[in-house]
C-alpha positions as CSV (number, residue, x, y, z in Angstrom):
1,X,0.0,124.9,207.2
2,X,-2.7,126.1,209.5
3,X,-5.1,129.2,207.9
4,X,-3.0,129.5,205.0
5,X,-4.9,131.0,201.9
6,X,-2.6,130.1,199.4
7,X,-4.3,127.7,196.8
8,X,-2.6,124.1,196.6
9,X,-2.8,120.8,195.5
10,X,-1.8,117.6,197.2
11,X,0.2,114.6,195.4
12,X,1.1,111.0,197.2
13,X,5.0,112.0,196.2
14,X,6.5,115.5,195.2
15,X,9.9,115.8,193.8
16,X,11.8,119.5,193.3
17,X,13.6,118.6,190.5
18,X,13.5,117.7,187.5
19,X,17.4,116.8,186.8
20,X,17.9,113.1,185.7
21,X,17.8,111.9,189.5
22,X,14.3,113.8,190.0
23,X,12.8,112.3,186.9
24,X,14.2,109.6,187.4
25,X,12.5,109.2,190.8
26,X,9.1,110.1,188.9
27,X,9.0,107.3,186.2
28,X,9.9,104.9,189.4
29,X,7.5,106.2,191.1
30,X,4.7,105.2,188.5
31,X,5.8,102.2,187.5
32,X,6.1,100.1,190.5
33,X,2.0,102.2,191.1
34,X,1.2,99.6,188.0
35,X,2.9,96.9,188.8
36,X,1.8,96.7,192.0
37,X,-2.2,98.0,191.6
38,X,-1.3,101.2,194.1
39,X,-0.9,103.9,191.8
40,X,0.6,107.1,193.5
41,X,0.3,110.6,192.6
42,X,3.3,112.4,191.5
43,X,4.3,115.8,190.6
44,X,7.8,117.1,189.8
45,X,7.8,120.9,190.0
46,X,10.8,122.4,188.0
47,X,12.1,125.7,188.4
48,X,13.5,126.4,185.0
49,X,11.6,128.0,182.6
50,X,11.5,124.4,180.6
51,X,12.8,121.1,181.7
52,X,16.4,120.9,181.3
53,X,16.4,124.3,180.9
54,X,19.1,125.2,183.6
55,X,20.7,121.7,183.2
56,X,24.6,121.8,183.1
57,X,26.8,118.7,182.6
58,X,30.2,117.8,180.7
59,X,28.2,115.2,179.7
60,X,29.5,111.7,179.5
61,X,27.1,108.8,180.7
62,X,27.5,106.1,182.1
63,X,25.1,103.9,180.8
64,X,24.2,101.9,184.1
65,X,21.3,104.2,184.8
66,X,19.5,103.7,182.4
67,X,19.5,100.3,181.3
68,X,17.9,99.6,185.5
69,X,15.1,102.3,184.8
70,X,14.0,102.2,181.7
71,X,15.7,98.9,179.9
72,X,14.2,99.4,176.8
73,X,15.4,102.8,176.5
74,X,17.9,101.8,173.0
75,X,14.9,101.4,171.3
76,X,14.1,104.9,171.3
77,X,16.8,107.1,172.6
78,X,18.1,110.8,173.5
79,X,18.4,113.0,170.8
80,X,22.1,113.6,169.6
81,X,23.5,111.0,171.6
82,X,27.0,109.7,170.6
83,X,28.5,106.6,171.6
84,X,32.4,107.3,173.4
85,X,35.3,106.0,170.1
86,X,38.1,106.5,171.7
87,X,39.8,108.4,175.6
88,X,42.7,110.5,176.1
89,X,44.6,111.8,179.4
90,X,47.1,114.6,178.4
91,X,49.1,116.7,180.6
92,X,49.4,120.0,179.5
93,X,52.9,123.0,179.6
94,X,51.9,126.3,178.2
95,X,52.7,124.8,174.3
96,X,53.1,121.3,174.6
97,X,51.7,117.9,176.0
98,X,52.1,114.8,177.0
99,X,49.9,111.8,176.9
100,X,49.3,109.9,180.0
101,X,48.1,106.3,181.1
102,X,44.2,106.6,181.4
103,X,42.9,105.7,184.9
104,X,40.4,102.7,184.8
105,X,38.5,104.7,186.5
106,X,38.0,107.0,182.7
107,X,37.5,103.7,181.2
108,X,34.4,104.8,179.2
109,X,34.0,102.3,177.0
110,X,30.0,102.3,176.2
111,X,29.6,105.1,177.6
112,X,27.6,107.8,175.6
113,X,28.1,111.4,175.3
114,X,25.0,113.8,174.7
115,X,23.6,116.9,175.9
116,X,22.2,116.8,179.8
117,X,19.7,118.5,178.6
118,X,18.2,116.8,176.7
119,X,18.7,113.7,178.1
120,X,15.9,115.4,180.6
121,X,13.5,116.5,178.5
122,X,13.2,112.2,176.8
123,X,12.7,111.8,180.5
124,X,9.8,114.1,181.4
125,X,8.1,112.2,177.8
126,X,8.9,109.1,179.3
127,X,7.3,110.3,182.9
128,X,4.6,112.4,181.1
129,X,3.7,109.4,179.6
130,X,3.3,107.1,182.5
131,X,1.0,109.3,184.4
132,X,3.5,112.2,186.3
133,X,2.7,116.2,186.4
134,X,5.5,118.0,185.6
135,X,5.1,121.6,186.1
136,X,8.0,123.7,184.9
137,X,8.5,127.4,186.0
138,X,7.7,126.9,189.8
139,X,10.3,127.7,192.2
140,X,10.3,125.5,195.9
141,X,10.9,128.3,197.7
142,X,10.0,127.3,201.3
143,X,9.5,124.0,202.4
144,X,6.7,123.2,204.3
145,X,6.0,121.7,208.1
146,X,3.6,119.5,209.7
147,X,3.7,120.2,213.6
148,X,1.2,119.1,215.5
149,X,1.7,116.0,213.6
150,X,5.4,115.1,213.9
151,X,6.0,112.6,216.5
152,X,8.0,113.1,219.7
153,X,11.4,113.0,218.1
154,X,10.6,115.9,215.4
155,X,8.0,117.9,217.3
156,X,10.5,121.2,217.8
157,X,11.3,120.8,214.4
158,X,7.8,119.4,212.7
159,X,8.0,117.1,209.5
160,X,7.9,117.9,206.4
161,X,5.3,117.9,204.6
162,X,5.6,119.4,200.7
163,X,6.6,122.9,199.6
164,X,5.4,126.3,199.0
165,X,6.1,127.6,195.3
166,X,7.1,131.1,194.9
167,X,4.9,134.3,194.6
168,X,5.1,135.5,191.3
169,X,4.9,139.1,190.6
170,X,6.6,141.1,193.7
171,X,8.3,143.6,193.6
172,X,12.0,144.8,194.2
173,X,11.5,145.9,197.9
174,X,9.1,142.3,198.6
175,X,6.1,144.2,198.5
176,X,3.5,142.8,196.1
177,X,3.5,144.2,192.1
178,X,0.2,144.4,189.6
179,X,0.5,141.0,188.5
180,X,1.6,139.8,191.8
181,X,0.5,135.4,192.2
182,X,0.8,133.7,195.4
183,X,3.0,130.6,195.2
184,X,0.7,127.5,196.2
185,X,1.2,124.8,198.6
186,X,2.6,121.8,196.9
187,X,1.3,118.9,199.9
188,X,2.5,116.0,200.0
189,X,3.2,112.5,202.3
190,X,6.4,112.1,200.7
191,X,8.9,115.2,199.4
192,X,11.9,114.3,197.4
193,X,14.6,117.0,197.0
194,X,16.7,116.5,193.3
195,X,17.2,120.3,193.3
196,X,21.6,119.3,192.2
197,X,24.2,120.6,193.9
198,X,24.0,122.9,196.2
199,X,20.3,122.9,196.3
200,X,18.2,125.8,198.3
201,X,15.6,123.8,199.5
202,X,18.5,120.9,200.6
203,X,20.3,123.1,202.5
204,X,17.9,124.3,204.5
205,X,16.6,121.2,205.0
206,X,20.5,120.0,205.8
207,X,21.1,122.8,208.1
208,X,17.3,121.9,210.2
209,X,17.8,118.5,210.7
210,X,21.9,118.3,211.5
211,X,21.5,115.9,208.3
212,X,25.7,116.0,208.0
213,X,26.4,115.3,212.0
214,X,28.3,112.5,210.8
215,X,29.6,113.0,207.3
216,X,32.5,114.5,205.9
217,X,32.9,118.1,204.5
218,X,31.4,118.0,201.2
219,X,33.7,119.7,198.2
220,X,32.8,121.8,194.8
221,X,34.1,122.7,191.6
222,X,33.3,125.1,189.1
223,X,32.6,123.6,185.7
224,X,33.2,126.8,182.9
225,X,31.8,125.0,179.8
226,X,30.9,126.5,175.6
227,X,29.4,124.3,173.7
228,X,30.9,125.0,169.6
229,X,29.7,124.2,166.3
230,X,33.2,122.4,164.4
231,X,34.2,122.2,160.8
232,X,33.4,118.9,159.1
233,X,37.4,117.8,159.6
234,X,37.9,119.0,162.2
235,X,34.7,117.4,164.2
236,X,35.2,113.3,165.2
237,X,32.1,111.5,166.5
238,X,32.5,110.4,170.0
239,X,36.0,111.4,170.7
240,X,36.9,112.4,174.5
241,X,39.8,114.6,175.2
242,X,40.5,115.2,179.3
243,X,43.6,117.1,180.9
244,X,45.5,118.2,183.6
245,X,48.4,120.7,184.3
246,X,48.1,124.2,182.4
247,X,47.2,126.6,183.1
248,X,46.0,125.8,186.7
249,X,48.7,126.1,189.5
250,X,49.7,122.9,190.7
251,X,48.3,123.8,193.7
252,X,44.7,123.7,192.2
253,X,42.4,121.0,191.3
254,X,41.7,120.8,188.0
255,X,41.5,119.7,184.3
256,X,40.0,120.4,180.8
257,X,37.8,118.5,178.7
258,X,37.0,118.5,175.6
259,X,33.9,115.6,174.4
260,X,33.0,115.3,170.0
261,X,29.1,115.2,170.0
262,X,26.4,115.2,167.6
263,X,27.1,116.2,164.2
264,X,29.8,118.8,163.9
265,X,29.0,119.6,168.2
266,X,32.3,119.9,170.2
267,X,31.5,120.5,174.5
268,X,34.3,121.7,176.1
269,X,35.1,123.4,179.4
270,X,37.6,123.4,182.6
271,X,37.0,122.4,186.0
272,X,37.7,124.2,188.6
273,X,37.8,122.9,192.4
274,X,36.6,125.8,194.6
275,X,39.1,125.2,197.6
276,X,41.6,127.4,196.1
277,X,43.7,129.4,198.1
278,X,44.8,132.1,196.1
279,X,41.5,135.5,196.1
280,X,43.2,136.3,192.1
281,X,42.0,133.2,190.7
282,X,39.1,133.7,188.3
283,X,37.8,129.6,187.1
284,X,36.7,132.0,184.4
285,X,39.4,133.6,182.5
286,X,41.6,130.4,183.5
287,X,38.8,129.0,180.7
288,X,39.6,130.9,178.9
289,X,43.2,130.8,179.0
290,X,42.9,126.7,178.6
291,X,42.0,127.7,174.8
292,X,44.6,129.1,173.6
293,X,46.4,125.5,173.7
294,X,47.6,124.2,170.6
295,X,45.5,121.0,171.0
296,X,42.3,122.4,171.7
297,X,42.8,125.6,169.3
298,X,43.2,123.4,166.7
299,X,40.2,121.8,166.8
300,X,38.0,125.1,167.2
301,X,39.8,127.0,164.3
302,X,37.0,128.0,161.8
303,X,35.2,126.9,164.2
304,X,31.6,129.3,165.8
305,X,30.5,129.5,169.7
306,X,27.4,128.7,170.5
307,X,26.5,128.2,174.1
308,X,27.6,129.1,177.4
309,X,27.4,128.2,181.0
310,X,28.7,127.1,184.8
311,X,27.6,125.2,187.1
312,X,29.1,123.8,190.5
313,X,29.8,120.4,190.8
314,X,29.7,118.3,194.2
315,X,33.6,116.7,194.6
316,X,33.1,115.0,198.0
317,X,33.1,111.5,197.2
318,X,30.3,109.0,199.9
319,X,32.1,110.2,202.7
320,X,30.1,113.7,202.7
321,X,27.0,112.4,201.9
322,X,24.7,113.3,204.1
323,X,22.1,111.7,206.2
324,X,19.9,110.9,202.7
325,X,16.8,110.6,204.7
326,X,14.5,113.1,206.9
327,X,11.4,113.0,208.7
328,X,9.2,113.3,205.7
329,X,11.4,113.0,202.5
330,X,14.7,112.3,200.9
331,X,17.6,114.0,199.5
332,X,18.3,112.0,195.6
333,X,21.4,113.1,192.7
334,X,23.0,115.3,193.5
335,X,21.1,117.7,196.2
336,X,23.3,115.1,198.4
337,X,26.4,114.6,196.4
338,X,25.8,111.6,194.4
339,X,28.6,112.4,191.6
340,X,32.3,110.0,191.4
341,X,34.7,112.5,190.8
342,X,36.9,109.3,190.2
343,X,34.9,109.3,187.3
344,X,33.9,112.8,186.5
345,X,30.6,111.4,186.0
346,X,27.0,111.8,187.8
347,X,24.3,111.4,185.6
348,X,23.9,107.6,186.2
349,X,24.4,107.9,189.7
350,X,21.4,110.4,189.7
351,X,19.8,107.9,188.1
352,X,20.4,104.9,190.7
353,X,20.2,107.3,193.2
354,X,16.5,108.6,192.3
355,X,15.6,104.9,191.1
356,X,16.6,103.7,194.9
357,X,14.5,106.3,196.8
358,X,11.3,106.0,194.9
359,X,11.2,102.3,195.6
360,X,11.8,102.6,198.8
361,X,9.4,105.3,198.7
362,X,6.4,103.6,197.4
363,X,7.5,100.6,200.3
364,X,5.8,103.3,202.4
365,X,2.3,102.4,201.0
366,X,2.9,99.3,201.2
367,X,-0.2,98.9,204.2
368,X,-1.4,102.3,203.6
369,X,-0.8,105.4,203.2
370,X,2.2,106.1,205.8
371,X,2.2,108.8,209.0
372,X,3.3,112.3,208.5
373,X,7.0,112.3,208.6
374,X,7.9,108.4,208.2
375,X,11.4,108.1,206.5
376,X,12.0,106.1,203.9
377,X,14.4,104.2,205.8
378,X,14.9,101.6,203.0
379,X,16.8,103.9,200.7
380,X,20.4,103.7,202.5
381,X,19.8,100.6,202.7
382,X,19.6,99.3,199.4
383,X,22.3,101.8,198.9
384,X,24.7,100.4,200.5
385,X,24.2,96.8,199.0
386,X,24.3,98.4,195.4
387,X,27.0,98.5,192.5
388,X,26.5,102.1,193.0
389,X,27.5,102.6,196.7
390,X,30.8,99.7,195.2
391,X,31.4,102.1,192.9
392,X,31.7,105.3,195.1
393,X,33.0,103.9,197.8
394,X,36.2,102.9,195.3
395,X,37.1,106.5,194.6
396,X,36.5,107.8,197.6
397,X,40.3,108.1,197.8
398,X,40.8,109.7,195.0
399,X,39.4,113.8,194.6
400,X,40.8,114.1,198.6
401,X,44.6,112.6,197.6
402,X,44.7,116.5,195.8
403,X,43.9,118.3,199.0
404,X,48.4,118.6,199.4
405,X,48.4,119.5,195.3
406,X,48.5,117.8,192.3
407,X,52.0,115.6,192.6
408,X,50.7,114.1,195.6
409,X,47.3,113.8,193.9
410,X,48.6,112.5,190.5
411,X,50.7,109.8,193.0
412,X,47.8,109.0,195.7
413,X,45.7,108.3,192.5
414,X,47.7,106.3,190.2
415,X,48.2,104.1,193.7
416,X,44.4,104.3,194.6
417,X,43.9,103.0,191.4
418,X,46.6,100.6,189.9
419,X,47.1,98.8,193.2
420,X,44.8,99.8,196.0
421,X,42.3,99.7,193.8
422,X,39.8,100.9,196.8
423,X,41.0,98.5,199.6
424,X,42.6,100.8,200.9
425,X,42.7,100.7,205.3
426,X,42.1,104.5,205.1
427,X,40.2,106.9,203.9
428,X,40.7,110.3,203.4
429,X,38.3,113.3,203.9
430,X,38.5,116.9,202.5
431,X,39.8,119.2,205.3
432,X,36.8,121.9,205.2
433,X,34.7,124.1,203.7
434,X,36.1,125.5,200.8
435,X,35.1,128.4,201.7
436,X,37.9,128.4,204.2
437,X,40.3,128.1,201.7
438,X,40.4,131.6,200.5
439,X,43.6,133.1,202.2
440,X,44.0,136.8,202.2
441,X,45.3,138.8,199.0
442,X,48.4,140.0,200.6
443,X,49.9,136.1,201.2
444,X,49.6,135.5,197.2
445,X,50.9,136.2,194.2
446,X,47.8,138.2,191.5
447,X,47.6,136.8,188.4
448,X,47.8,138.7,185.3
449,X,45.4,136.7,182.8
450,X,45.2,138.0,178.7
451,X,42.5,140.3,177.3
452,X,40.1,138.2,175.6
453,X,41.0,138.3,171.6
454,X,36.7,137.9,170.7
455,X,37.5,134.9,168.1
456,X,39.0,132.6,170.8
457,X,38.8,134.0,173.9
458,X,35.2,135.9,175.3
459,X,35.3,138.3,178.3
460,X,32.2,137.0,180.4
461,X,29.4,139.6,179.2
462,X,29.8,138.3,175.7
463,X,29.8,134.8,176.5
464,X,26.7,135.3,179.2
465,X,24.7,136.3,176.5
466,X,24.9,132.5,175.3
467,X,23.0,131.4,178.3
468,X,19.6,133.4,177.3
469,X,19.5,134.5,180.6
470,X,16.0,135.8,181.3
471,X,15.2,137.5,184.8
472,X,12.6,140.5,185.8
473,X,14.1,143.6,186.1
474,X,12.1,144.6,189.0
475,X,12.1,141.2,190.8
476,X,13.3,140.7,194.7
477,X,17.4,140.3,194.3
478,X,17.9,136.4,195.1
479,X,20.9,137.6,196.2
480,X,20.5,138.3,199.7
481,X,23.2,139.6,202.1
482,X,22.3,138.5,206.3
483,X,25.1,140.9,207.2
484,X,24.5,144.0,204.8
485,X,27.2,145.0,202.8
486,X,29.2,146.2,205.2
487,X,30.4,142.7,205.9
488,X,31.0,142.7,201.8
489,X,32.8,146.1,202.1
490,X,35.0,145.1,205.7
491,X,36.6,141.6,203.8
492,X,36.4,143.1,200.2
493,X,40.2,144.6,200.1
494,X,41.7,141.4,202.4
495,X,40.1,138.8,199.6
496,X,41.2,141.6,197.1
497,X,37.6,141.3,195.5
498,X,37.0,137.9,194.6
499,X,33.6,137.6,194.4
500,X,34.8,139.8,190.5
501,X,37.2,137.2,189.9
502,X,35.2,133.7,191.7
503,X,31.8,134.6,189.7
504,X,31.0,133.4,185.8
505,X,28.8,135.3,185.2
506,X,30.3,139.3,186.8
507,X,27.3,139.7,189.2
508,X,29.8,141.2,191.0
509,X,30.8,145.1,190.4
510,X,32.6,147.4,192.7
511,X,31.9,150.9,191.7
512,X,34.0,153.3,193.3
513,X,32.8,157.2,194.6
514,X,33.3,159.2,197.5
515,X,34.0,157.3,200.0
516,X,33.7,153.5,200.1
517,X,33.0,151.5,197.2
518,X,29.9,150.4,196.3
519,X,29.0,147.4,195.8
520,X,26.3,146.5,193.0
521,X,24.8,143.2,192.3
522,X,23.7,142.5,189.0
523,X,21.3,139.3,189.3
524,X,20.2,139.5,185.9
525,X,23.7,138.2,184.9
526,X,23.3,135.5,187.8
527,X,23.2,131.5,186.2
528,X,21.6,130.4,188.9
529,X,25.7,128.0,189.6
530,X,25.9,128.4,193.5
531,X,28.7,129.2,193.3
532,X,29.3,132.8,195.6
533,X,27.2,130.8,197.9
534,X,29.9,128.6,198.4
535,X,33.2,130.5,198.1
536,X,32.3,133.7,199.6
537,X,35.1,133.6,202.5
538,X,32.9,135.0,205.3
539,X,29.3,132.9,203.9
540,X,27.3,137.1,203.0
541,X,26.2,136.1,200.5
542,X,23.3,133.1,200.5
543,X,22.0,132.4,196.8
544,X,18.1,131.7,197.4
545,X,16.1,131.4,193.7
546,X,14.4,134.0,192.1
547,X,11.0,133.9,190.3
548,X,9.7,130.8,188.9
549,X,11.7,130.4,185.2
550,X,14.1,132.8,185.5
551,X,17.6,132.0,184.6
552,X,19.9,131.1,182.4
553,X,17.6,128.9,179.6
554,X,20.0,126.8,178.0
555,X,19.8,124.1,175.2
556,X,22.4,122.1,174.5
557,X,24.2,122.0,177.8
């Protein structure tokens, strides 16, 4: 930190990410400050051009989080909040379907369908009204480490003392351009990382302090989602459909969702586990094929597609949570892994984790300002004694049970849901990193996907257009290859160039020519889903945040 020529801002608490966890933490810190008379200076950095621009979720929300954070929220609720009226689970075949008994964990009574972006824009208004500073378009690019004031335990690693926001105006080679502006040091006594699944800063902090030393491997799914405007006669506000089965192979974890919300909106999509083995599998193409099922296509007849996006989801459950605190801060929301795969819900968990972390952080000021690198150890203690932990633990074995395929997973889920109800004397874990599950193409069967019709099914290019992407073309490419393109070329043939299929945005293109094929990275297409960072079989591709404000601009996702 010493000798830096950057401008700096000083806060008591810096929060990285304006999703439900980060905004809940900001609101609770402001509330506690008012209640105790010890007001804290709090800021929130958001890499999207505005609040909600990068947020994507199904989304069905359990109101438990909002009830705990803002007890009177129903007096002036977020926009387009649609109460769940009915929900169903169906098993799909290629041209038929079968109704399944809905698990207790999928009971959506009292829940709401909404846009997570619209929810967080509303939460940001609540936070700003309480005095929180929110900075959209600012990337948390680098951690700030204080080595001089680190105690003996962390004298080599240092302690986190804030973040550096990303530089603006660098050229593709990294050199400062004519409009270059260096990033700002955000100096804070506590830093809360709320970046969502596979956050870039979060992963660096987790690795630096070995926060996963005692946790199971984290696992992810890729959710590919669309929003449609449907005809009034086909819109059933508050109706939910979840599906298992077709078109996914029985060895692939995942399923579809279709939610009716607002006046004429339908959110739909397919979630595919990233621990799949066949490199020929294409999650985007599977989602397009899923829409052709009569159960789905009937709803979309005469409808207009108005939104598209994709994002990874954390699926490892409570046993995959890393150590939640580090010297100088904490992980909250999906940056830690609080989504509950058994319930297909995570918004309430993100809000509750942010609230608990904020309360524990505020306690550090009880007897004056905290020491550099102090940890809010009350946060994991609060979690372990909370209803949220009981909920997460109860469903801990559901997702790992699908490691052995759909049928064993469904049998295990029924046993856990109907009989054991979280009391099993065992705890299942995911096998390892998702990238390690991919098998060489020579041992797998290619998958033939139909061509898009431009009415119900679409190409990647037509879909990405709806994400309202904006990346400055001459900025540095944010998809880095530490080992160069040679490593990608080497494993490309072995895995049938899987990156051309697992990426839902068509970022990776191989161009044939004389000699070896050349990789072209269309970084301007990137949806910031983080799939490549997770699924690339050799870990050659590393996702880093581009210039602040870059990326998708979701409005109703």
